C-alpha positions in Angstrom: 19.4 -34.2 -6.9 20.4 -30.9 -8.2 21.8 -29.4 -12.1 21.9 -26.8 -13.9 21.4 -26.9 -18.1 23.1 -24.6 -20.4 20.5 -22.9 -22.7 19.7 -21.7 -26.1 21.0 -18.1 -26.3 19.1 -16.7 -28.8 15.2 -17.3 -29.5 14.8 -19.0 -32.0 16.9 -21.8 -31.1 16.5 -24.9 -29.2 18.2 -27.6 -27.1 18.0 -30.7 -25.8 19.0 -31.3 -22.7 19.7 -35.1 -21.2 20.0 -36.7 -17.3 22.7 -38.8 -16.5 20.4 -41.3 -15.3 16.5 -41.9 -14.8 14.7 -40.8 -11.7 11.7 -41.2 -10.9 9.6 -38.4 -9.5 6.1 -37.0 -9.4 7.0 -33.4 -9.5 10.1 -31.8 -11.0 11.1 -28.3 -11.0 12.3 -26.0 -13.0 14.3 -22.7 -12.9 15.5 -20.5 -14.2 18.9 -19.3 -12.7 20.4 -16.4 -15.6 19.7 -14.8 -18.5 19.9 -11.7 -20.8 17.4 -9.1 -20.7 15.2 -10.8 -19.6 13.2 -14.1 -18.3 11.4 -16.8 -19.8 11.6 -20.2 -20.3 9.6 -23.5 -22.1 10.8 -26.7 -21.4 9.2 -29.9 -21.8 10.0 -32.7 -19.6 9.7 -36.6 -21.1 8.7 -39.6 -19.4 7.5 -43.3 -20.6 5.5 -45.8 -17.4 7.9 -47.2 -15.0 8.5 -50.4 -16.0 8.5 -50.0 -19.4 12.2 -48.7 -20.6 12.9 -45.4 -21.5 12.2 -43.8 -24.7 
């Protein structure tokens, strides 16, 4: 699965993105594809145990 999500455009705001469908994965790759002035990224990945309802 490959998808580009929009990010924030300043250093203080937060941007929330959700996957359109649940994903069962051992690893997740997060990669910045564009930036302004310098590249940086902060993120959280939220998940749940298999068989339980998602958040």
